[in-house]
N, C-alpha and C positions, 0 to 999 in steps of 0.2 A: 283495277289500279284506283288508287284513291285520287280523286278531281284536284285538281288545284287551283280551279275557279272558286271563287269564294264570294257569300251575297254581301252585299256591301252592309247591310243594316246588321247581321250576324256578326260579321268582322268586328264592328264598332261595338257591338253589343260585348263581343268576346273580350277585346281591349278593355274596357270599361271594368268587367268581371276581373279580369286578369288583376287589373290595377289596386281594385277593391280589396282581393285578396291579398294581394303584396302588402297593403297598407296595414290592413289586419293582421298579418302574420308578423309582422315589425317587432321587434324585441322579445318574441316568444320563442320559445324552446322548440325544433322539430321535433314532431310526433315521434315516439319510442316505437319501434317496432315490438312484437310480441316477446316474451322473455324466453321462449323456446327457440325461436328464431337468432336472437341476441346471443343466445348459448351457442347455438350452432356455428355462428360466424366466428365466435370469441375460440370456438376450440379449434377451428380450421386456421385461423390468423394462429393461433399459439403453435398449433403442428407444423405450420411451415416455419416459423422462427426456430423451433427446434431443430427440425431438419437442415435448416440453413447452418445453424450451430454445431451440428455433428452429433446432437443429442438423440440416435436412433430409439433409444426407449421410451422416451416421452413423445418423440414424432409419432410413433407408431401408437402409445398410447389415445394420443389425441385425436389422429386421424380416423382412427375407431369410433370413438365417441362422436366426432364429428358425422361420420357415415351412419350411425345410429340416431343421433337427433334428428338427422333430415329423414331417414328412414320412417321415424315415429311421425312426420308430419306429411308422408308420402309425397315426400320431392324428389323424384325419381332420378331427376339429373344430377341435381346436387348431390344425393348419395351415391352415385355410379362417380362422379368427379372425386369423392373422397375414397372410395374402393381403389380408384386406379392408384392414388397418391399411398395409400395404405399399404399395396401391392409393391409399389414402388420401394418403399421402407421395408417391408419384409426381406424382399430379394437383398438388398443391402444387408440386411442379417444374415443372411443364407438360409432364410425359411422358403425357399423355393416353391414349395408345394402349397404351402397356404399362400402365395402371392399367384399362383397360377389359378388356385380355387376360386379367389376372389374374381380374378379377371373373367373367367369361364362363367363365373355367376351374373357377370354383365352381358357377356355374349350370348349367352341362353336364356336372357329372359325375352320371352316374345309376347309378355303381358301388355308393354307400354312401348311406345314407339321412341325412344331415345336419339337424341341428333348425331346423324352420320358421323358427325367427326368426333365426339363421346365414345361411339364405338370402334372407329377406328384407332383411337388412343389408347382404347383397351385391347384390341388387335395387335398394335404395335408393340407396346408394352409386355405383351405375352410373345410376342417373336423375339424380344429382347431378350427375356429371361429363358425361353429354352434354346437361344445360341448359347447363352452363357453355361447351360446345363450339358451342350453338345448335343442337343436332341436337333440336329440340323433339318432333317426333313419336316419335323413338325413347326419348326422355327421360321420355315419356309411357307408352308401352308398358312400359319396366322399372319405372316406379312403378306401375302396375296390378298388374304382378307381384309387387311389393314387398306391395302391398295385398292380394292374395291369399293368399300366402305367413302375413302377419301375422294376418290375419283380426280386427283390431281389437287384439290382445292385446300386441304388441311395445310395449319401453318407449319406442320413438322415433316413435309415432304422429302427436304433435305435429310433429315435424319433416317427415314425410312430407305432412302437411295442409298446411306451410307450404310445402312443395316443390310442391304443387298450383296453391295460390294464387299460387306465382310464377311457373308456367308460364302462367296464367290470365293475370297479369299481362304477360307477354312477349309474349303472343298478342293482345294488346289487350282482353280481354275484363275491363275495368276494374272493373265491378260483381259479376263471377264471383269475380274477386281479394279484394275487398272483404270480400264475405260469407265466404271462404273463410279468410280471416286474422281476422276479426273473431271467427270461431268458435274459433280458437286462444287467442285474447286470454280471450274468456269461460270455456275449457275448463279453467284453473287449471293451466295449462302451466307448466313451471322459466322462471324469468326469461329465461334467452338465446333461447329459442323465442319467450316473449312479445316481447323485442325485436325479433326478426326479424320478427314478424306487425306489430308497429306500423310499420316501413319499409315493409311491402307495403301497409298502409293507408293511410298517408300519401302514396305514389307513385301510388296509386288514386284518392285523393280528389283530389289534385292534377290528375291527368290528366282526370278527369271535374270540372275548373274547381271544387272547393271547396277553396279556400287556406288558410283559417282550420283547418278539422278535420283537414287536411295537417299544417299547423303543428303542431297540438297532439300529433299521433301521434309527429313527427319529436321533439319535444322530449321526450317520454316515452320513448321509445326512447334518447334522449341520456342519462337518468338511470340508465335501467337499466345502459346499458353503461359508464356511469362507476362504479355498484357493483360491475360484473362486472370491471373493469380491462382492456375490451378496446380497445386502441387503434386498430385499424384500422375497428372498428364506431363509434367514438367520433368519428373524421374524416369517416365516412362520412355520420353524423348530422348533424354540422356542415356537412358539403356540401349535405346536403337540405333543412336550415334556409335556409341561403342561397339555394338557387333559389327555394323559397316565399316568401322576403321579396322577392325579385327580381320576381315575379312579382306580388305585392301593390304594387309600386312603393318598397317601403323601401328604396333602395339602399344608404343609409349602415348599417343594420344589417346587411345581406347582404355587404359588405365587412368587414364586423369579423368576421362570422361564417366568411368564407372565409380570412383571417388565421387565425383560430383553426384551423382546420383543418389548413391549410398547416403551421404550427408542429407540432400534433401529428403528422403524416405525417413532418414533418423530424425530430423528435426520436424517433421509434419508428425510422427507417431508421439513426439513428445509434447506437443500442444495439448493443452487439457480441452475436452469439448464443453463448450458452453452450457449453461442453463439456465433456464428462465427461474428456476426453482419456486416457480407460482403453482399453487393447489389446481388441480384439474377444475375445470367449472363445472 
């Protein structure tokens, strides 16, 4: 552990040195980073902007560029981070095999000790993709690896707990899914994860024949997703409310919510994907 005790003379000299450096640097531009590092950071920044704007082709191109820049500098952590982001975009585009391949490359890399949270993030992303591919046993295995790497210290623990609940739901273990998702709601997780948990609770309650609680969960999820301005999730919530209303025999109300869901989806699809239209660095 670094000692907090400082020798008076060294402390004084350090202060003087800091003042001299501060005065000397006044009016001068901050030192530039090496060109390759600047290019890597610029590519990563533009990739995130493209992803945010929905320009998946550009995001994929730029994350790939960022990954190769970092690999050329032997920056393994940064290149792995770019690879995880590239896998996310590839998955959004339906190229699941390429996405899983990128993540497997990180998880199989024994040549360097990557941070545990980074390996956990790769395993977690792989589990999400495998779940969407309906490869539930493999998804559970990847999720277990993420938990082991994370050791409850990662920032995305709530997301992993939601995925565990979702896997239980897909397997038909409705009570287990309900319990796991309820724990996320009560954990003080961020709004987006709470909304995800609400949807899992709603689907579980409905499958168990508890339609009124299911309706309440969908309505709570809808409120959160409107706050977050997440159009696809809003449409999903409206569809969920409609399905529960149908089970309750409230057909007229259900039809209104279905029309709202269709309207949200149609409007969202009509929005153009923004693009920076900038050349690739």
